[in-house]
N, C-alpha and C positions, 0 to 999 in steps of 0.2 A: 698745491695739496701736500707735496712732500715736505715742504718747510713747515706747514701747519701740523702735520703728524709729529715731526721732530720736536717742535716747540711744545706741543701738548705732552709728549713723552717726558720732556725735561721738567715741565711743570708738575706732572704727576709724580716724578721722582722726588722733587722737593717736598711735595705734600706728604709723600710716603716717609721721608726723613723726619718730618715733624711729629710723627706718631710712634717712632721707634721706642721711645721711652716707655710706652704702654706694654711692651713685650718682654719676654725673657727667653734666653737661649735654652734649648732642650738640654737637660742635664741627667735624665734617667739612663741615657747611654753615655758613658764617660767620655768617649771620643768626641761626641757632638758638643759637649760642653766647652770644647776648645775653640769653637767658632768665633770669628770676629763680629761682635755685636753691631759694629758700625756699617757692615757691608749691606748694600742695597743696589740692585740693578734691574734693568728691564730691557727686553728685546722684542720687537714686533717684526714679523716677516710676512710678506705677501707672496702669492703664488707667481707673480710676475718677476720675482727675484729681488724686489725692493726690501731692504733691511734698515730698520731704524733701531737705534740702541742708545742707552744712557746709563751711566753709573757702572756698577760692578757686574756687567752682563756676561763677562767671560771668566769669572772665577768659578772653578769647579767645586761642587758640593755633592754629597750623596743624595740620591733621589728618594730614598726611603719609600713612603707610601705611593709616590708617583709610579713606582715599579709595578703596582697592582694593575695599572692599565695595560702595561706591556705583557704581563703574565696572563692577563685575561685574553688579550689578542692571541697569544701563543696557544693557550688552552683551547680556544675556539677553533683555531686553525688546525690543531692536531687531534683533538678529541671530539669536537663538534658540539653544537648547541645542546642537544638532548642530554649528553653525558654531563656537561658542566652544570646545567641548570636543574638536573635531577638532584644535585648535591648542594646547590647554593640558590638562595632566593634572589629576588629583584627589588625588594622593598627597602625604602629608607628606614633608618632606625634613629630613635631619639637618644640612644645610649652611646657611651664613649666608644671610640674605635677599637679599644682592647677589652670590651666588656665580655665577661663570662656569664653574667646573670642571664642575658637574653638566650643563651644556648640552653640553660637549664629550665627557665620558666616560660619562655615564649614559643620556641620552635626547636626541633632537633637539628635543623639546618641553619647555617649562618644566614642572616638576613640578606646580605648582598656581598659582591666580591670586593668592595672598597673598604670593608672593615678587616681587622687582622684575621679573624676566624675564617672569613670568606676567602681571603687571599691565600691563607695556608692551604685550604681545600683546592683553590684554583691551581696552586703550584703542584699539587698531587695529581692533577688532571692532565698535565702536559705530557704528551706521549712522544717523546724523542729519546734517543739513547743517552744524551747528556743535556738535561733540561736547562741547566745554567748557561752552558755554551750556546744553546739555541736562543736563549733569552738575550745574551750579550750580542749575538749576531744580529738579532732583530733590532735592538736598540741602536747599534752602530749603523745599520742600514737605513733605518727610519730617520735618524738624526744626521745622516751623512757625515759621520765622524768616526773613522776607524781607530782613533786614539782613545775612545771611551774604554774605561777599565775599572776593575774592582779596586776599592780601597781596602787593602788587607787589614789595616789597623782597626777601621770601623767594623768590618766583618767580625773580627775576633772579639771586639768589645761587645758587639750585639750578641754573639754566640755565648759569651761568658755570662752576660747579665739578663738574657732573655727568658727569665723564669716564667713570666706571665704567659708568653707565647707558648712555652712548653706545656703549661697547664691547659691552655686552649687546645693544643694539638692532641694531647692524651685524652682529653674529654671527648673530642671529636672521634678519636679512634675507638673509644669505649662505646660510643653511640653508633658505630659502624658507618660513619660519614666519611672518614678519612681512610683511603686505601694506602697500603704501604707502611713503612716504618716511620713513626713520627720524627725521630732524630734525623733521618735522611732527608725528609721533606723540609724540616726546619732549616737544615743546612743550606738547601737551595734557596729557601725564603730569605734567610739572613744575607746570603750572597747577593741576591737580587736587590735588596734594600740598600746595599753598600756599594752600588755602582755609581761612579762619579760622572756628573753631567754639568752643563752650564745653562744659564738662562737662554743663551743663543740656541743651544741644542733643543731646549724645550719649545722655543718659538718655531723651529723647523718641524718638530713633531706635531705641534698644534696646527701648523699650516697644512701638513700632509693630511691630518684628520679632517680639517675643514674642506680640503679639496677631494673629499670622498675616497681617501686612500690612494690617490693617484700622485705619483711624483711628476710635478709639472715640467721638470727638466728632461725627463726621458719618456713621459707619458705611460710609464709602467704602473700597473695596478699592484702596488706593494701590499696593501691590506684590502681584503674584500669589502665591498660597500656595505653588505649586510652586517659584517663584524664592526665596521666603523659606526654604524647606526646604533648597535647594541652598546658599545663602549661609551660613546658620547652621551647617550641617553642616561646611562648609569652615572656618568660623571656629573651630569646636571642634577640628578636626584640625590646622589650620595657622595659626591667627590670631595666635599669640604667637611667631612666628619659630621658631627651633630650640629654644625652651623650651616648646613647646606641650604636650608630654607631661607634663612636671613640673607645669606650670600646671593641666592638666586634673585631675591627682591632687589638688592642693592647693586649687584653687578650683572646678573642675568646672562652669564656665559657658562657653557659646560666647562668645568675646571677640575683639576685634581691637585691637591697639595701634598706636601710631605714635611715631616718634622725636621728635615735638613734645611728647610727654609725656602724650598722651591714651590712654585705654582705654574702649571701649564693651563692655558685658557684658549678656547676655540671660538672664533667669531665666524661670521658668514663670509662667503665668497673667497675662500682660500686665505684667510688671515689667521695666523697663530701668534700667541703671545707667551713669553716666558718671563717669570720674575724670580728674583732671589733675594732673600733677606732672612737671616736666621733668628731674628727676634720674633717669638711666637706669642699668640694670645692663649687664653686658657683652653681653647678648643684644639690647639696644636697647629693653627694656621699662621702664616707670616703676616704680622700686622702691617709692615711696610708694603708687602706684595699685594695684600687685599686693598689697601688704600690706593695704590697705583692703578689697580684694575678698576676700582670704583670710579676714579677720575677719567680713565680712558673710556670706560663704558659710557659715561655721561657726556664727555666732550666730543667723542667720535661717533656717538649714537650706535654703540655696539650691542646693547641689550637685545636679547632675542625677541623681545616684544616691543622694541622701539619702532615707531612708524617711520622715522627718518631713515634714510639710507646712507650707509658708510661709503 
C-alpha cells in the first residue's frame, strides 16, 4: 500500500505540472509576484506517522487565507461560539473573497469566516493579550514546527497595498460589526497571512484535524472536537473561495487555499494533505494543487462521498 500511495503521489504531481501553464502568480501583493512559477509539491501524512512526499513539499511560502482556519480556531477557543457567530455567518457566497458588495446589499455581517471580511472580524474576536503571538503559537504547535515564522517583507507589502481590506474593515466598523480599531485589527490580520509554512506543515495540520484534533503521538486533545467539526465543515462549504462547489464535486475534501499557493486538505481516518504551487486560477486557487488533489481523490478514493474505502 505504501508504494501505491507514493506512486500515486508522483503521478498526481506530474499531472499537476501539466496544468501549471493555465495559472498566474498572484501579483496584487508585490512580494507574492516574486514566487517561482515552476514550484509544485505535495505531502500526505497519516496518523500512524507515515509520510509521503513529492516535488517541492518543503519550500516555505506564506499561508495567506489558510490563516483564516487557524484564526477561527483561536477565536472559538478564546471568545466562544456565540460571540463569533453573532458577528459572522456560516453561509457560502458566490462573490469574490474580497467582495464589499455583499456587505452593503446582502447582509450586515460577513457571510462566513473564510472570506476576507469574515476573517477580519474573526481576528477581532480573539481574546488574548497578544493575538498574533497566540496565533503563531497555535500554528507552531499544530504543525509541530517551532521554526514557523513571520515573513516580514510580505507583511509590510500587504500592509502597504491592502487598501481594499482597509475599506472592508472601516465599513464593518461603521456598521458596528467590528469591535476595536480597524488599523490594529488589520495589522494582526496582515501578520497572520504572512506566516511561512510548507506543504509538509499543512499535511500535519490536516492530519490533526482529520484525527478529531488529537495529536496521535501524545494523545493530547490539541483542538476541541466541536471546534474541529465547525472549522472543517466551513472548509468544505467555503474553503476554496467562490469555486468551493465545483471543487467539492471534483475533489470532495474539506480544504482551504491561499493565494500564496498552498492548499490544506482533510481526508478520513487521520489523513492530511498539503500542496504548494503558486500558479493560481482566476478564483485564486493553485491550479497545480487542485489537479494533484483531484488525482489523489480519484485514485485513493478520498472523496467524502466515495463508497470505496481508503
